[in-house]
C-alpha positions, -999 to 999 in steps of 0.1 A, spaced: 0 1 0 13 34 -9 2 69 -13 4 69 -51 -28 76 -69 -39 82 -105 -74 89 -120 -87 60 -140 -89 70 -177 -115 49 -189 -138 21 -177 -157 -5 -199 -186 -24 -187 -171 -27 -153 -199 -41 -133 -209 -68 -158 -174 -83 -158 -173 -99 -123 -208 -106 -116 -212 -141 -104 -174 -146 -98 -168 -162 -63 -147 -139 -39 -116 -154 -27 -116 -165 11 -87 -154 31 -60 -180 21 -38 -195 47 -12 -215 28 15 -236 40 24 -247 5 28 -240 -30 30 -271 -48 17 -284 -82 17 -322 -90 16 -316 -127 41 -296 -148 29 -264 -163 41 -241 -188 40 -201 -185 8 -190 -202 -5 -225 -209 -39 -238 -201 -23 -260 -174 -5 -229 -159 -39 -211 -161 -54 -235 -138 -27 -237 -114 -36 -232 -77 -18 -238 -45 -24 -272 -30 -12 -288 2 22 -307 7 43 -320 34 56 -296 61 85 -277 47 112 -267 72 119 -230 77 153 -218 66 158 -204 101 130 -213 125 147 -193 155 148 -161 134 113 -161 117 77 -168 128 60 -200 122 52 -204 86 76 -178 75 107 -180 53 101 -213 36 118 -228 6 102 -249 -19 120 -271 -44 109 -271 -83 82 -294 -93 93 -298 -128 129 -296 -139 155 -274 -121 170 -243 -135 192 -240 -104 178 -205 -98 159 -192 -68 130 -165 -66 121 -147 -35 83 -139 -33 70 -116 -4 34 -114 5 33 -79 17 19 -70 52 6 -98 74 -4 -106 111 -2 -74 132 2 -53 99 -32 -53 80 -20 -30 53 -44 -11 32 -82 -14 35 -105 -16 4 -139 -28 -6 -154 -49 -34 -185 -38 -55 -206 -61 -32 -194 -42 -2 -170 -68 13 -141 -52 33 -107 -62 21 -73 -61 39 -42 -59 20 -25 -87 40 -52 -111 30 -51 -102 -7 -14 -105 -13 -11 -141 0 -30 -160 -25 -12 -141 -55 21 -151 -40 9 -188 -37 -2 -189 -73 30 -173 -86 51 -198 -66 31 -226 -81 37 -214 -116 74 -207 -110 81 -241 -95 64 -258 -123 88 -238 -147 117 -252 -126 125 -225 -101 131 -230 -65 109 -205 -46 114 -190 -13 85 -172 2 83 -148 32 51 -161 47 27 -188 41 2 -179 68 -17 -148 77 9 -140 103 41 -118 107 74 -129 92 96 -119 122 87 -132 158 74 -99 175 97 -87 203 94 -65 231 80 -30 220 69 -45 187 32 -44 192 7 -22 207 -30 -33 209 -22 -62 187 -7 -39 158 28 -34 150 46 -3 164 68 14 139 98 -5 154 80 -36 150 70 -30 114 105 -20 105 117 -53 120 93 -73 102 99 -57 68 136 -60 74 133 -97 81 118 -103 46 151 -89 31 171 -111 55 149 -141 44 156 -133 6 194 -132 13 193 -165 34 175 -180 5 203 -169 -19 176 -155 -42 184 -145 -78 154 -121 -80 129 -106 -55 93 -96 -61 72 -82 -32 35 -80 -37 13 -52 -23 -19 -35 -33 -26 2 -35 -51 25 -17 -63 60 -29 -79 90 -15 -106 84 -40 -126 54 -53 -115 66 -87 -77 61 -81 -68 30 -100 -41 11 -119 -11 -11 -119 22 4 -105 56 -14 -101 85 1 -80 122 -2 -82 153 12 -63 176 33 -85 203 36 -58 218 1 -58 248 -12 -78 223 -35 -97 199 -7 -105 197 -13 -141 186 -49 -133 160 -35 -108 146 -14 -134 146 -42 -160 127 -66 -136 102 -39 -126 94 -32 -162 89 -67 -170 66 -72 -140 46 -41 -149 44 -51 -187 34 -87 -180 6 -80 -155 -9 -53 -177 -8 -78 -205 -26 -105 -183 -52 -80 -171 -58 -66 -205 -62 -100 -222 -98 -98 -205 -114 -70 -227 -135 -57 -198 -106 -54 -171 -100 -19 -178 -71 -14 -154 -49 17 -163 -11 14 -166 4 38 -139 39 29 -149 72 19 -132 85 44 -105 114 47 -82 110 39 -46 119 74 -36 85 84 -50 65 58 -31 57 47 2 46 59 37 73 65 60 63 62 96 92 78 113 117 108 108 143 81 104 122 64 77 116 96 59 154 104 58 162 70 45 139 77 15 137 41 2 117 9 6 133 -15 31 125 -45 9 143 -29 -20 166 -3 -7 203 0 5 219 -3 38 221 29 60 242 28 92 221 30 123 189 24 105 190 -7 82 220 -32 82 207 -61 61 195 -49 26 186 -75 -2 214 -85 -22 196 -93 -54 175 -74 -81 140 -68 -69 108 -51 -76 77 -42 -55 45 -43 -74 10 -28 -64 -14 -45 -93 -44 -27 -82 -62 -3 -60 -83 -19 -32 -101 14 -27 -115 12 -63 -144 -12 -59 -139 -26 -94 -102 -34 -88 -110 -46 -53 -134 -71 -67 -106 -82 -91 -82 -85 -62 -105 -109 -43 -113 -130 -73 -94 -160 -81 -92 -151 -119 -79 -117 -109 -53 -132 -86 -42 -157 -112 -38 -130 -138 -14 -111 -116 4 -141 -105 8 -153 -141 21 -119 -149 47 -121 -121 58 -156 -130 62 -147 -168 82 -115 -158 105 -133 -136 111 -162 -161 120 -137 -188 144 -118 -164 161 -150 -153 164 -167 -188 197 -159 -203 194 -139 -237 208 -155 -268 
């Protein structure tokens, strides 16, 4: 969730599109397996959904909460490459709040999880090892003293939980990172897909390449449905995005999941190219309905998986 907003340019037959679609329940996954191989963009991949599998040990159980920072092997082939997927927010951090056209209240932490589960299933079927930040609707880091107040993260607790995601990506030796969030706006008319990257890292060109691929592929998947009129907000630097909760965060000027180290504030930055995508505005009832629908989640997940595969496939 960020403060970025943009007026929707156009809207085609919006209410007729999702009538009758079942909204997604809050997904609590310990899993992301697929028993059959699937190819990106294929009919098999289009039907991919997370399914249960045996318990997977955490990469560091002492450092992370239960169900957090888990690594999953490929289910078909092995590219010898790892992708880190982060379901934004979670547990004591509900993220942004939106609504569907039917009036159902949406919390960002609930909407990011099924997209990551579906993207992980697709990527594993394409031969990638996948590390995920969380598989339950809980935090990534175990909350410590001073991290919670009234069951919600304090700024210090939120900082530690987001920093733990970068630590998990590093621990998993990921080759690429994608963090999934959703946007909210001051008006229900704020709408569209936006992807964020950090331009200050030594691998900033790769960050931009990955972010552009994520943006383009999600737009492609959404616009494959003629009535899914979702604007292309574009790719932006992380300095233009986000809501700093403290003066130190404001001075840092980056998103923790993507940004560099800063002495006294952040010591464990991610060490691989990364992007953060906000594929829809939950405060736009039309886009909120898409976010809550399995077809909408799958379209976003497929866009992410296709983008990562393109990014990590050697050219030539």
